[in-house]
PDB file of N, CA, C and O in Angstrom, chain B, residues numbered from 101:
ATOM      1  N   MET B 101       0.843  -1.183   0.000  1.00  0.00           N
ATOM      2  CA  MET B 101       0.000   0.000   0.000  1.00  0.00           C
ATOM      3  C   MET B 101       0.887   1.244   0.000  1.00  0.00           C
ATOM      4  O   MET B 101       1.935   1.277   0.644  1.00  0.00           O
ATOM      5  N   ALA B 102       0.454   2.245  -0.719  1.00  0.00           N
ATOM      6  CA  ALA B 102       1.221   3.477  -0.838  1.00  0.00           C
ATOM      7  C   ALA B 102       0.413   4.653  -0.301  1.00  0.00           C
ATOM      8  O   ALA B 102      -0.816   4.614  -0.232  1.00  0.00           O
ATOM      9  N   THR B 103       1.132   5.685   0.071  1.00  0.00           N
ATOM     10  CA  THR B 103       0.522   6.934   0.511  1.00  0.00           C
ATOM     11  C   THR B 103       1.024   8.036  -0.416  1.00  0.00           C
ATOM     12  O   THR B 103       2.225   8.157  -0.659  1.00  0.00           O
ATOM     13  N   TYR B 104       0.100   8.833  -0.926  1.00  0.00           N
ATOM     14  CA  TYR B 104       0.436   9.896  -1.864  1.00  0.00           C
ATOM     15  C   TYR B 104      -0.003  11.248  -1.316  1.00  0.00           C
ATOM     16  O   TYR B 104      -1.007  11.349  -0.611  1.00  0.00           O
ATOM     17  N   VAL B 105       0.760  12.286  -1.649  1.00  0.00           N
ATOM     18  CA  VAL B 105       0.297  13.650  -1.406  1.00  0.00           C
ATOM     19  C   VAL B 105      -0.089  14.228  -2.761  1.00  0.00           C
ATOM     20  O   VAL B 105       0.628  14.058  -3.747  1.00  0.00           O
ATOM     21  N   VAL B 106      -1.207  14.900  -2.799  1.00  0.00           N
ATOM     22  CA  VAL B 106      -1.745  15.487  -4.023  1.00  0.00           C
ATOM     23  C   VAL B 106      -1.418  16.968  -4.011  1.00  0.00           C
ATOM     24  O   VAL B 106      -1.715  17.673  -3.047  1.00  0.00           O
ATOM     25  N   THR B 107      -0.797  17.439  -5.097  1.00  0.00           N
ATOM     26  CA  THR B 107      -0.322  18.817  -5.147  1.00  0.00           C
ATOM     27  C   THR B 107      -0.970  19.668  -6.238  1.00  0.00           C
ATOM     28  O   THR B 107      -0.776  20.883  -6.266  1.00  0.00           O
ATOM     29  N   ALA B 108      -1.741  19.042  -7.139  1.00  0.00           N
ATOM     30  CA  ALA B 108      -2.387  19.799  -8.215  1.00  0.00           C
ATOM     31  C   ALA B 108      -3.596  19.026  -8.736  1.00  0.00           C
ATOM     32  O   ALA B 108      -3.708  17.815  -8.544  1.00  0.00           O
ATOM     33  N   ALA B 109      -4.496  19.753  -9.397  1.00  0.00           N
ATOM     34  CA  ALA B 109      -5.727  19.153  -9.920  1.00  0.00           C
ATOM     35  C   ALA B 109      -5.967  19.622 -11.349  1.00  0.00           C
ATOM     36  O   ALA B 109      -5.551  20.713 -11.738  1.00  0.00           O
ATOM     37  N   ARG B 110      -6.649  18.776 -12.124  1.00  0.00           N
ATOM     38  CA  ARG B 110      -7.021  19.141 -13.498  1.00  0.00           C
ATOM     39  C   ARG B 110      -8.536  19.013 -13.632  1.00  0.00           C
ATOM     40  O   ARG B 110      -9.151  18.070 -13.135  1.00  0.00           O
ATOM     41  N   TYR B 111      -9.116  19.997 -14.323  1.00  0.00           N
ATOM     42  CA  TYR B 111     -10.560  20.042 -14.559  1.00  0.00           C
ATOM     43  C   TYR B 111     -10.812  20.094 -16.059  1.00  0.00           C
ATOM     44  O   TYR B 111      -9.979  20.583 -16.822  1.00  0.00           O
ATOM     45  N   ASP B 112     -11.968  19.587 -16.473  1.00  0.00           N
ATOM     46  CA  ASP B 112     -12.335  19.693 -17.883  1.00  0.00           C
ATOM     47  C   ASP B 112     -13.034  21.029 -18.128  1.00  0.00           C
ATOM     48  O   ASP B 112     -13.134  21.859 -17.225  1.00  0.00           O
ATOM     49  N   GLU B 113     -13.515  21.228 -19.349  1.00  0.00           N
ATOM     50  CA  GLU B 113     -14.140  22.513 -19.699  1.00  0.00           C
ATOM     51  C   GLU B 113     -15.425  22.770 -18.934  1.00  0.00           C
ATOM     52  O   GLU B 113     -15.879  23.911 -18.856  1.00  0.00           O
ATOM     53  N   ASP B 114     -16.024  21.718 -18.364  1.00  0.00           N
ATOM     54  CA  ASP B 114     -17.230  21.878 -17.549  1.00  0.00           C
ATOM     55  C   ASP B 114     -16.914  21.985 -16.058  1.00  0.00           C
ATOM     56  O   ASP B 114     -17.811  21.898 -15.219  1.00  0.00           O
ATOM     57  N   LEU B 115     -15.650  22.171 -15.739  1.00  0.00           N
ATOM     58  CA  LEU B 115     -15.140  22.296 -14.374  1.00  0.00           C
ATOM     59  C   LEU B 115     -15.336  21.025 -13.545  1.00  0.00           C
ATOM     60  O   LEU B 115     -15.457  21.085 -12.322  1.00  0.00           O
ATOM     61  N   LYS B 116     -15.364  19.886 -14.218  1.00  0.00           N
ATOM     62  CA  LYS B 116     -15.429  18.591 -13.540  1.00  0.00           C
ATOM     63  C   LYS B 116     -13.997  18.108 -13.288  1.00  0.00           C
ATOM     64  O   LYS B 116     -13.159  18.146 -14.188  1.00  0.00           O
ATOM     65  N   LEU B 117     -13.725  17.660 -12.076  1.00  0.00           N
ATOM     66  CA  LEU B 117     -12.400  17.143 -11.732  1.00  0.00           C
ATOM     67  C   LEU B 117     -12.127  15.890 -12.543  1.00  0.00           C
ATOM     68  O   LEU B 117     -12.922  14.951 -12.522  1.00  0.00           O
ATOM     69  N   VAL B 118     -11.008  15.867 -13.260  1.00  0.00           N
ATOM     70  CA  VAL B 118     -10.691  14.704 -14.086  1.00  0.00           C
ATOM     71  C   VAL B 118      -9.384  14.025 -13.696  1.00  0.00           C
ATOM     72  O   VAL B 118      -9.195  12.847 -13.998  1.00  0.00           O
ATOM     73  N   ALA B 119      -8.473  14.747 -13.028  1.00  0.00           N
ATOM     74  CA  ALA B 119      -7.187  14.139 -12.677  1.00  0.00           C
ATOM     75  C   ALA B 119      -6.545  14.869 -11.495  1.00  0.00           C
ATOM     76  O   ALA B 119      -6.831  16.034 -11.220  1.00  0.00           O
ATOM     77  N   LEU B 120      -5.677  14.142 -10.817  1.00  0.00           N
ATOM     78  CA  LEU B 120      -4.893  14.699  -9.716  1.00  0.00           C
ATOM     79  C   LEU B 120      -3.426  14.401  -9.975  1.00  0.00           C
ATOM     80  O   LEU B 120      -3.083  13.416 -10.629  1.00  0.00           O
ATOM     81  N   GLN B 121      -2.585  15.246  -9.466  1.00  0.00           N
ATOM     82  CA  GLN B 121      -1.143  15.066  -9.612  1.00  0.00           C
ATOM     83  C   GLN B 121      -0.538  14.981  -8.222  1.00  0.00           C
ATOM     84  O   GLN B 121      -0.926  15.735  -7.329  1.00  0.00           O
ATOM     85  N   GLY B 122       0.411  14.069  -8.028  1.00  0.00           N
ATOM     86  CA  GLY B 122       1.010  13.955  -6.710  1.00  0.00           C
ATOM     87  C   GLY B 122       2.241  13.083  -6.690  1.00  0.00           C
ATOM     88  O   GLY B 122       2.712  12.600  -7.719  1.00  0.00           O
ATOM     89  N   GLN B 123       2.752  12.895  -5.480  1.00  0.00           N
ATOM     90  CA  GLN B 123       3.966  12.125  -5.265  1.00  0.00           C
ATOM     91  C   GLN B 123       3.767  11.143  -4.126  1.00  0.00           C
ATOM     92  O   GLN B 123       3.005  11.394  -3.192  1.00  0.00           O
ATOM     93  N   GLU B 124       4.469  10.015  -4.221  1.00  0.00           N
ATOM     94  CA  GLU B 124       4.428   9.028  -3.155  1.00  0.00           C
ATOM     95  C   GLU B 124       5.280   9.518  -1.980  1.00  0.00           C
ATOM     96  O   GLU B 124       6.324  10.139  -2.177  1.00  0.00           O
ATOM     97  N   THR B 125       4.819   9.229  -0.750  1.00  0.00           N
ATOM     98  CA  THR B 125       5.541   9.697   0.432  1.00  0.00           C
ATOM     99  C   THR B 125       6.401   8.622   1.082  1.00  0.00           C
ATOM    100  O   THR B 125       7.000   8.867   2.130  1.00  0.00           O
ATOM    101  N   HIS B 126       6.472   7.461   0.495  1.00  0.00           N
ATOM    102  CA  HIS B 126       7.267   6.347   1.031  1.00  0.00           C
ATOM    103  C   HIS B 126       6.824   5.949   2.424  1.00  0.00           C
ATOM    104  O   HIS B 126       7.656   5.752   3.310  1.00  0.00           O
ATOM    105  N   GLY B 127       5.541   5.830   2.623  1.00  0.00           N
ATOM    106  CA  GLY B 127       5.045   5.260   3.858  1.00  0.00           C
ATOM    107  C   GLY B 127       3.967   6.025   4.566  1.00  0.00           C
ATOM    108  O   GLY B 127       2.947   5.436   4.924  1.00  0.00           O
ATOM    109  N   SER B 128       4.135   7.303   4.788  1.00  0.00           N
ATOM    110  CA  SER B 128       3.117   8.066   5.496  1.00  0.00           C
ATOM    111  C   SER B 128       3.210   9.524   5.099  1.00  0.00           C
ATOM    112  O   SER B 128       4.260   9.978   4.643  1.00  0.00           O
ATOM    113  N   PRO B 129       2.116  10.271   5.269  1.00  0.00           N
ATOM    114  CA  PRO B 129       2.191  11.692   4.932  1.00  0.00           C
ATOM    115  C   PRO B 129       3.168  12.447   5.825  1.00  0.00           C
ATOM    116  O   PRO B 129       3.618  13.536   5.467  1.00  0.00           O
ATOM    117  N   ALA B 130       3.496  11.886   6.974  1.00  0.00           N
ATOM    118  CA  ALA B 130       4.479  12.530   7.853  1.00  0.00           C
ATOM    119  C   ALA B 130       5.877  12.457   7.256  1.00  0.00           C
ATOM    120  O   ALA B 130       6.783  13.152   7.718  1.00  0.00           O
ATOM    121  N   ALA B 131       6.066  11.620   6.228  1.00  0.00           N
ATOM    122  CA  ALA B 131       7.380  11.442   5.611  1.00  0.00           C
ATOM    123  C   ALA B 131       7.579  12.405   4.443  1.00  0.00           C
ATOM    124  O   ALA B 131       8.246  12.055   3.470  1.00  0.00           O
ATOM    125  N   LEU B 132       7.022  13.596   4.521  1.00  0.00           N
ATOM    126  CA  LEU B 132       7.105  14.535   3.406  1.00  0.00           C
ATOM    127  C   LEU B 132       8.524  14.813   2.940  1.00  0.00           C
ATOM    128  O   LEU B 132       8.727  14.971   1.736  1.00  0.00           O
ATOM    129  N   PRO B 133       9.516  14.882   3.815  1.00  0.00           N
ATOM    130  CA  PRO B 133      10.870  15.083   3.293  1.00  0.00           C
ATOM    131  C   PRO B 133      11.337  13.928   2.410  1.00  0.00           C
ATOM    132  O   PRO B 133      12.312  14.068   1.671  1.00  0.00           O
ATOM    133  N   GLU B 134      10.654  12.795   2.481  1.00  0.00           N
ATOM    134  CA  GLU B 134      11.031  11.624   1.707  1.00  0.00           C
ATOM    135  C   GLU B 134      10.124  11.424   0.497  1.00  0.00           C
ATOM    136  O   GLU B 134       9.860  10.287   0.105  1.00  0.00           O
ATOM    137  N   LEU B 135       9.651  12.500  -0.089  1.00  0.00           N
ATOM    138  CA  LEU B 135       8.797  12.395  -1.269  1.00  0.00           C
ATOM    139  C   LEU B 135       9.570  11.792  -2.430  1.00  0.00           C
ATOM    140  O   LEU B 135      10.752  12.073  -2.623  1.00  0.00           O
ATOM    141  N   SER B 136       8.889  10.966  -3.189  1.00  0.00           N
ATOM    142  CA  SER B 136       9.459  10.433  -4.413  1.00  0.00           C
ATOM    143  C   SER B 136       9.701  11.593  -5.374  1.00  0.00           C
ATOM    144  O   SER B 136       8.947  12.566  -5.387  1.00  0.00           O
ATOM    145  N   GLU B 137      10.748  11.484  -6.168  1.00  0.00           N
ATOM    146  CA  GLU B 137      10.995  12.529  -7.159  1.00  0.00           C
ATOM    147  C   GLU B 137      10.057  12.398  -8.348  1.00  0.00           C
ATOM    148  O   GLU B 137       9.866  13.351  -9.105  1.00  0.00           O
ATOM    149  N   GLU B 138       9.470  11.213  -8.512  1.00  0.00           N
ATOM    150  CA  GLU B 138       8.572  10.969  -9.631  1.00  0.00           C
ATOM    151  C   GLU B 138       7.185  11.534  -9.335  1.00  0.00           C
ATOM    152  O   GLU B 138       6.570  11.205  -8.320  1.00  0.00           O
ATOM    153  N   ILE B 139       6.704  12.386 -10.233  1.00  0.00           N
ATOM    154  CA  ILE B 139       5.371  12.962 -10.099  1.00  0.00           C
ATOM    155  C   ILE B 139       4.408  12.110 -10.913  1.00  0.00           C
ATOM    156  O   ILE B 139       4.642  11.846 -12.092  1.00  0.00           O
ATOM    157  N   HIS B 140       3.333  11.686 -10.279  1.00  0.00           N
ATOM    158  CA  HIS B 140       2.330  10.838 -10.913  1.00  0.00           C
ATOM    159  C   HIS B 140       1.107  11.662 -11.274  1.00  0.00           C
ATOM    160  O   HIS B 140       0.750  12.611 -10.576  1.00  0.00           O
ATOM    161  N   GLU B 141       0.475  11.287 -12.369  1.00  0.00           N
ATOM    162  CA  GLU B 141      -0.819  11.858 -12.732  1.00  0.00           C
ATOM    163  C   GLU B 141      -1.841  10.728 -12.661  1.00  0.00           C
ATOM    164  O   GLU B 141      -1.658   9.674 -13.270  1.00  0.00           O
ATOM    165  N   PHE B 142      -2.912  10.957 -11.917  1.00  0.00           N
ATOM    166  CA  PHE B 142      -3.942   9.950 -11.711  1.00  0.00           C
ATOM    167  C   PHE B 142      -5.281  10.474 -12.178  1.00  0.00           C
ATOM    168  O   PHE B 142      -5.649  11.606 -11.866  1.00  0.00           O
ATOM    169  N   THR B 143      -6.018   9.663 -12.925  1.00  0.00           N
ATOM    170  CA  THR B 143      -7.401  10.022 -13.218  1.00  0.00           C
ATOM    171  C   THR B 143      -8.208   9.815 -11.939  1.00  0.00           C
ATOM    172  O   THR B 143      -7.757   9.131 -11.020  1.00  0.00           O
ATOM    173  N   VAL B 144      -9.379  10.395 -11.883  1.00  0.00           N
ATOM    174  CA  VAL B 144     -10.254  10.201 -10.724  1.00  0.00           C
ATOM    175  C   VAL B 144     -10.551   8.716 -10.554  1.00  0.00           C
ATOM    176  O   VAL B 144     -10.553   8.213  -9.430  1.00  0.00           O
ATOM    177  N   ARG B 145     -10.800   8.017 -11.640  1.00  0.00           N
ATOM    178  CA  ARG B 145     -11.079   6.574 -11.581  1.00  0.00           C
ATOM    179  C   ARG B 145      -9.895   5.813 -10.980  1.00  0.00           C
ATOM    180  O   ARG B 145     -10.090   4.898 -10.180  1.00  0.00           O
ATOM    181  N   GLU B 146      -8.657   6.190 -11.365  1.00  0.00           N
ATOM    182  CA  GLU B 146      -7.471   5.535 -10.805  1.00  0.00           C
ATOM    183  C   GLU B 146      -7.350   5.804  -9.309  1.00  0.00           C
ATOM    184  O   GLU B 146      -7.026   4.899  -8.539  1.00  0.00           O
ATOM    185  N   VAL B 147      -7.608   7.039  -8.896  1.00  0.00           N
ATOM    186  CA  VAL B 147      -7.544   7.377  -7.466  1.00  0.00           C
ATOM    187  C   VAL B 147      -8.543   6.533  -6.688  1.00  0.00           C
ATOM    188  O   VAL B 147      -8.205   5.972  -5.646  1.00  0.00           O
ATOM    189  N   LEU B 148      -9.764   6.442  -7.187  1.00  0.00           N
ATOM    190  CA  LEU B 148     -10.783   5.645  -6.502  1.00  0.00           C
ATOM    191  C   LEU B 148     -10.369   4.178  -6.412  1.00  0.00           C
ATOM    192  O   LEU B 148     -10.561   3.546  -5.373  1.00  0.00           O
ATOM    193  N   GLY B 149      -9.807   3.633  -7.480  1.00  0.00           N
ATOM    194  CA  GLY B 149      -9.347   2.251  -7.472  1.00  0.00           C
ATOM    195  C   GLY B 149      -8.206   2.030  -6.498  1.00  0.00           C
ATOM    196  O   GLY B 149      -8.179   1.025  -5.789  1.00  0.00           O
ATOM    197  N   LEU B 150      -7.268   2.955  -6.459  1.00  0.00           N
ATOM    198  CA  LEU B 150      -6.139   2.835  -5.535  1.00  0.00           C
ATOM    199  C   LEU B 150      -6.585   2.953  -4.085  1.00  0.00           C
ATOM    200  O   LEU B 150      -6.084   2.231  -3.222  1.00  0.00           O
ATOM    201  N   ILE B 151      -7.523   3.858  -3.807  1.00  0.00           N
ATOM    202  CA  ILE B 151      -8.057   3.971  -2.448  1.00  0.00           C
ATOM    203  C   ILE B 151      -8.760   2.672  -2.073  1.00  0.00           C
ATOM    204  O   ILE B 151      -8.608   2.185  -0.953  1.00  0.00           O
ATOM    205  N   GLY B 152      -9.527   2.110  -2.999  1.00  0.00           N
ATOM    206  CA  GLY B 152     -10.216   0.847  -2.755  1.00  0.00           C
ATOM    207  C   GLY B 152      -9.261  -0.304  -2.489  1.00  0.00           C
ATOM    208  O   GLY B 152      -9.632  -1.288  -1.850  1.00  0.00           O
ATOM    209  N   SER B 153      -8.026  -0.184  -2.978  1.00  0.00           N
ATOM    210  CA  SER B 153      -7.005  -1.213  -2.763  1.00  0.00           C
ATOM    211  C   SER B 153      -6.159  -0.961  -1.516  1.00  0.00           C
ATOM    212  O   SER B 153      -5.202  -1.689  -1.253  1.00  0.00           O
ATOM    213  N   GLY B 154      -6.517   0.074  -0.749  1.00  0.00           N
ATOM    214  CA  GLY B 154      -5.816   0.340   0.500  1.00  0.00           C
ATOM    215  C   GLY B 154      -4.795   1.453   0.465  1.00  0.00           C
ATOM    216  O   GLY B 154      -4.150   1.722   1.479  1.00  0.00           O
ATOM    217  N   ASN B 155      -4.628   2.111  -0.673  1.00  0.00           N
ATOM    218  CA  ASN B 155      -3.713   3.248  -0.760  1.00  0.00           C
ATOM    219  C   ASN B 155      -4.417   4.490  -0.227  1.00  0.00           C
ATOM    220  O   ASN B 155      -5.643   4.511  -0.123  1.00  0.00           O
ATOM    221  N   SER B 156      -3.656   5.518   0.110  1.00  0.00           N
ATOM    222  CA  SER B 156      -4.283   6.740   0.609  1.00  0.00           C
ATOM    223  C   SER B 156      -3.719   7.966  -0.100  1.00  0.00           C
ATOM    224  O   SER B 156      -2.576   7.979  -0.557  1.00  0.00           O
ATOM    225  N   PHE B 157      -4.562   8.998  -0.177  1.00  0.00           N
ATOM    226  CA  PHE B 157      -4.224  10.256  -0.831  1.00  0.00           C
ATOM    227  C   PHE B 157      -4.539  11.392   0.129  1.00  0.00           C
ATOM    228  O   PHE B 157      -5.602  11.415   0.747  1.00  0.00           O
ATOM    229  N   HIS B 158      -3.603  12.340   0.251  1.00  0.00           N
ATOM    230  CA  HIS B 158      -3.756  13.478   1.145  1.00  0.00           C
ATOM    231  C   HIS B 158      -3.437  14.750   0.373  1.00  0.00           C
ATOM    232  O   HIS B 158      -2.484  14.789  -0.405  1.00  0.00           O
ATOM    233  N   LEU B 159      -4.226  15.779   0.588  1.00  0.00           N
ATOM    234  CA  LEU B 159      -3.941  17.070  -0.041  1.00  0.00           C
ATOM    235  C   LEU B 159      -2.728  17.699   0.618  1.00  0.00           C
ATOM    236  O   LEU B 159      -2.541  17.602   1.830  1.00  0.00           O
ATOM    237  N   PHE B 160      -1.903  18.347  -0.199  1.00  0.00           N
ATOM    238  CA  PHE B 160      -0.714  19.027   0.323  1.00  0.00           C
ATOM    239  C   PHE B 160      -0.601  20.402  -0.315  1.00  0.00           C
ATOM    240  O   PHE B 160      -0.608  20.537  -1.538  1.00  0.00           O
ATOM    241  N   PHE B 161      -0.498  21.417   0.526  1.00  0.00           N
ATOM    242  CA  PHE B 161      -0.317  22.793   0.083  1.00  0.00           C
ATOM    243  C   PHE B 161       1.065  23.252   0.527  1.00  0.00           C
ATOM    244  O   PHE B 161       1.348  23.233   1.725  1.00  0.00           O
ATOM    245  N   PRO B 162       1.934  23.662  -0.389  1.00  0.00           N
ATOM    246  CA  PRO B 162       3.295  24.049  -0.027  1.00  0.00           C
ATOM    247  C   PRO B 162       3.368  25.103   1.077  1.00  0.00           C
ATOM    248  O   PRO B 162       4.291  25.093   1.890  1.00  0.00           O
ATOM    249  N   SER B 163       2.395  26.009   1.102  1.00  0.00           N
ATOM    250  CA  SER B 163       2.430  27.068   2.109  1.00  0.00           C
ATOM    251  C   SER B 163       1.807  26.662   3.434  1.00  0.00           C
ATOM    252  O   SER B 163       1.918  27.395   4.416  1.00  0.00           O
ATOM    253  N   GLY B 164       1.153  25.506   3.478  1.00  0.00           N
ATOM    254  CA  GLY B 164       0.467  25.156   4.719  1.00  0.00           C
ATOM    255  C   GLY B 164       0.471  23.687   5.081  1.00  0.00           C
ATOM    256  O   GLY B 164      -0.153  23.300   6.069  1.00  0.00           O
ATOM    257  N   GLY B 165       1.146  22.870   4.324  1.00  0.00           N
ATOM    258  CA  GLY B 165       1.246  21.461   4.661  1.00  0.00           C
ATOM    259  C   GLY B 165       0.006  20.662   4.313  1.00  0.00           C
ATOM    260  O   GLY B 165      -0.751  21.011   3.407  1.00  0.00           O
ATOM    261  N   LEU B 166      -0.182  19.583   5.051  1.00  0.00           N
ATOM    262  CA  LEU B 166      -1.284  18.656   4.786  1.00  0.00           C
ATOM    263  C   LEU B 166      -2.623  19.271   5.166  1.00  0.00           C
ATOM    264  O   LEU B 166      -2.728  20.017   6.139  1.00  0.00           O
ATOM    265  N   ALA B 167      -3.649  18.942   4.376  1.00  0.00           N
ATOM    266  CA  ALA B 167      -4.962  19.525   4.627  1.00  0.00           C
ATOM    267  C   ALA B 167      -6.059  18.502   4.809  1.00  0.00           C
ATOM    268  O   ALA B 167      -7.188  18.890   5.109  1.00  0.00           O
ATOM    269  N   GLY B 168      -5.801  17.239   4.649  1.00  0.00           N
ATOM    270  CA  GLY B 168      -6.834  16.231   4.831  1.00  0.00           C
ATOM    271  C   GLY B 168      -6.744  15.122   3.806  1.00  0.00           C
ATOM    272  O   GLY B 168      -6.031  15.224   2.807  1.00  0.00           O
ATOM    273  N   SER B 169      -7.477  14.070   4.074  1.00  0.00           N
ATOM    274  CA  SER B 169      -7.479  12.905   3.202  1.00  0.00           C
ATOM    275  C   SER B 169      -8.546  13.022   2.132  1.00  0.00           C
ATOM    276  O   SER B 169      -9.584  13.650   2.336  1.00  0.00           O
ATOM    277  N   ILE B 170      -8.281  12.414   1.002  1.00  0.00           N
ATOM    278  CA  ILE B 170      -9.253  12.307  -0.074  1.00  0.00           C
ATOM    279  C   ILE B 170      -9.975  10.982   0.107  1.00  0.00           C
ATOM    280  O   ILE B 170      -9.338   9.945   0.296  1.00  0.00           O
ATOM    281  N   VAL B 171     -11.288  11.012   0.051  1.00  0.00           N
ATOM    282  CA  VAL B 171     -12.076   9.789   0.216  1.00  0.00           C
ATOM    283  C   VAL B 171     -13.138   9.718  -0.876  1.00  0.00           C
ATOM    284  O   VAL B 171     -13.583  10.752  -1.374  1.00  0.00           O
ATOM    285  N   PRO B 172     -13.551   8.497  -1.256  1.00  0.00           N
ATOM    286  CA  PRO B 172     -14.639   8.363  -2.219  1.00  0.00           C
ATOM    287  C   PRO B 172     -15.949   8.827  -1.596  1.00  0.00           C
ATOM    288  O   PRO B 172     -16.145   8.694  -0.389  1.00  0.00           O
ATOM    289  N   ASN B 173     -16.851   9.376  -2.420  1.00  0.00           N
ATOM    290  CA  ASN B 173     -18.144   9.808  -1.878  1.00  0.00           C
ATOM    291  C   ASN B 173     -19.227   8.747  -2.058  1.00  0.00           C
ATOM    292  O   ASN B 173     -20.383   8.975  -1.701  1.00  0.00           O
ATOM    293  N   GLY B 174     -18.858   7.580  -2.613  1.00  0.00           N
ATOM    294  CA  GLY B 174     -19.824   6.507  -2.794  1.00  0.00           C
ATOM    295  C   GLY B 174     -20.563   6.550  -4.121  1.00  0.00           C
ATOM    296  O   GLY B 174     -21.317   5.631  -4.439  1.00  0.00           O
ATOM    297  N   ASN B 175     -20.357   7.601  -4.895  1.00  0.00           N
ATOM    298  CA  ASN B 175     -21.038   7.751  -6.186  1.00  0.00           C
ATOM    299  C   ASN B 175     -20.044   7.834  -7.346  1.00  0.00           C
ATOM    300  O   ASN B 175     -20.355   8.396  -8.396  1.00  0.00           O
ATOM    301  N   GLY B 176     -18.855   7.273  -7.151  1.00  0.00           N
ATOM    302  CA  GLY B 176     -17.848   7.311  -8.196  1.00  0.00           C
ATOM    303  C   GLY B 176     -17.111   8.622  -8.301  1.00  0.00           C
ATOM    304  O   GLY B 176     -16.463   8.895  -9.311  1.00  0.00           O
ATOM    305  N   LEU B 177     -17.200   9.430  -7.275  1.00  0.00           N
ATOM    306  CA  LEU B 177     -16.510  10.716  -7.249  1.00  0.00           C
ATOM    307  C   LEU B 177     -15.655  10.816  -5.995  1.00  0.00           C
ATOM    308  O   LEU B 177     -15.742   9.981  -5.095  1.00  0.00           O
ATOM    309  N   ILE B 178     -14.835  11.847  -5.956  1.00  0.00           N
ATOM    310  CA  ILE B 178     -13.971  12.097  -4.806  1.00  0.00           C
ATOM    311  C   ILE B 178     -14.608  13.165  -3.942  1.00  0.00           C
ATOM    312  O   ILE B 178     -15.138  14.154  -4.450  1.00  0.00           O
ATOM    313  N   GLU B 179     -14.556  12.965  -2.641  1.00  0.00           N
ATOM    314  CA  GLU B 179     -15.102  13.934  -1.693  1.00  0.00           C
ATOM    315  C   GLU B 179     -13.975  14.843  -1.202  1.00  0.00           C
ATOM    316  O   GLU B 179     -12.897  14.374  -0.837  1.00  0.00           O
ATOM    317  N   ASP B 180     -14.237  16.128  -1.199  1.00  0.00           N
ATOM    318  CA  ASP B 180     -13.274  17.119  -0.729  1.00  0.00           C
ATOM    319  C   ASP B 180     -13.244  17.172   0.793  1.00  0.00           C
ATOM    320  O   ASP B 180     -14.290  17.064   1.434  1.00  0.00           O
ATOM    321  N   PRO B 181     -12.061  17.337   1.381  1.00  0.00           N
ATOM    322  CA  PRO B 181     -12.023  17.632   2.820  1.00  0.00           C
ATOM    323  C   PRO B 181     -12.773  18.946   3.066  1.00  0.00           C
ATOM    324  O   PRO B 181     -12.766  19.836   2.215  1.00  0.00           O
ATOM    325  N   CYS B 182     -13.404  19.061   4.204  1.00  0.00           N
ATOM    326  CA  CYS B 182     -14.220  20.242   4.513  1.00  0.00           C
ATOM    327  C   CYS B 182     -13.412  21.316   5.222  1.00  0.00           C
ATOM    328  O   CYS B 182     -13.807  21.788   6.288  1.00  0.00           O
ATOM    329  N   ILE B 183     -12.305  21.697   4.651  1.00  0.00           N
ATOM    330  CA  ILE B 183     -11.457  22.726   5.242  1.00  0.00           C
ATOM    331  C   ILE B 183     -11.460  23.923   4.300  1.00  0.00           C
ATOM    332  O   ILE B 183     -10.915  23.846   3.199  1.00  0.00           O
ATOM    333  N   GLU B 184     -12.053  25.001   4.712  1.00  0.00           N
ATOM    334  CA  GLU B 184     -12.168  26.195   3.881  1.00  0.00           C
ATOM    335  C   GLU B 184     -10.794  26.639   3.373  1.00  0.00           C
ATOM    336  O   GLU B 184      -9.849  26.787   4.147  1.00  0.00           O
ATOM    337  N   GLY B 185     -10.706  26.848   2.065  1.00  0.00           N
ATOM    338  CA  GLY B 185      -9.469  27.309   1.456  1.00  0.00           C
ATOM    339  C   GLY B 185      -8.424  26.223   1.262  1.00  0.00           C
ATOM    340  O   GLY B 185      -7.323  26.503   0.788  1.00  0.00           O
ATOM    341  N   ARG B 186      -8.757  24.975   1.624  1.00  0.00           N
ATOM    342  CA  ARG B 186      -7.784  23.886   1.511  1.00  0.00           C
ATOM    343  C   ARG B 186      -8.464  22.636   0.950  1.00  0.00           C
ATOM    344  O   ARG B 186      -8.329  21.526   1.466  1.00  0.00           O
ATOM    345  N   ARG B 187      -9.194  22.880  -0.126  1.00  0.00           N
ATOM    346  CA  ARG B 187      -9.906  21.798  -0.801  1.00  0.00           C
ATOM    347  C   ARG B 187      -9.192  21.492  -2.116  1.00  0.00           C
ATOM    348  O   ARG B 187      -8.253  22.186  -2.503  1.00  0.00           O
ATOM    349  N   ILE B 188      -9.649  20.451  -2.789  1.00  0.00           N
ATOM    350  CA  ILE B 188      -9.050  20.098  -4.076  1.00  0.00           C
ATOM    351  C   ILE B 188      -9.117  21.293  -5.028  1.00  0.00           C
ATOM    352  O   ILE B 188      -8.160  21.569  -5.751  1.00  0.00           O
ATOM    353  N   SER B 189     -10.233  21.990  -5.026  1.00  0.00           N
ATOM    354  CA  SER B 189     -10.402  23.141  -5.925  1.00  0.00           C
ATOM    355  C   SER B 189      -9.442  24.288  -5.608  1.00  0.00           C
ATOM    356  O   SER B 189      -9.250  25.176  -6.438  1.00  0.00           O
ATOM    357  N   ASP B 190      -8.840  24.278  -4.422  1.00  0.00           N
ATOM    358  CA  ASP B 190      -7.878  25.323  -4.056  1.00  0.00           C
ATOM    359  C   ASP B 190      -6.451  24.976  -4.461  1.00  0.00           C
ATOM    360  O   ASP B 190      -5.563  25.822  -4.356  1.00  0.00           O
ATOM    361  N   LEU B 191      -6.212  23.751  -4.922  1.00  0.00           N
ATOM    362  CA  LEU B 191      -4.888  23.354  -5.391  1.00  0.00           C
ATOM    363  C   LEU B 191      -4.562  24.043  -6.709  1.00  0.00           C
ATOM    364  O   LEU B 191      -5.469  24.439  -7.440  1.00  0.00           O
ATOM    365  N   PRO B 192      -3.277  24.190  -7.019  1.00  0.00           N
ATOM    366  CA  PRO B 192      -2.916  24.696  -8.361  1.00  0.00           C
ATOM    367  C   PRO B 192      -3.453  23.739  -9.422  1.00  0.00           C
ATOM    368  O   PRO B 192      -3.623  22.545  -9.173  1.00  0.00           O
ATOM    369  N   HIS B 193      -3.716  24.282 -10.604  1.00  0.00           N
ATOM    370  CA  HIS B 193      -4.203  23.461 -11.714  1.00  0.00           C
ATOM    371  C   HIS B 193      -3.019  23.074 -12.593  1.00  0.00           C
ATOM    372  O   HIS B 193      -2.044  23.818 -12.699  1.00  0.00           O
ATOM    373  N   PHE B 194      -3.112  21.916 -13.217  1.00  0.00           N
ATOM    374  CA  PHE B 194      -2.061  21.488 -14.164  1.00  0.00           C
ATOM    375  C   PHE B 194      -2.681  21.053 -15.474  1.00  0.00           C
ATOM    376  O   PHE B 194      -1.966  20.660 -16.395  1.00  0.00           O
TER     377      PHE B 194
END
């Protein structure tokens, strides 16, 4: 099982979230200094599948650190952490 920090998001022309970008933390989000140098791009479907397989995804903001875990909402979508100003939509776009 892997743990990833998510650092950017991609939306389509209808502002629907389609992909996330992030790095593996080599064990836990507390291991941020040990981030993989490889940046991964994941579709929403891939993120949901990886979470279902026991992997975890956490939002990361360079100016403020970790902001919460990404979880499925049960309808094939990703649920945003409820932290004002620190949601997926607040991440840089790629």
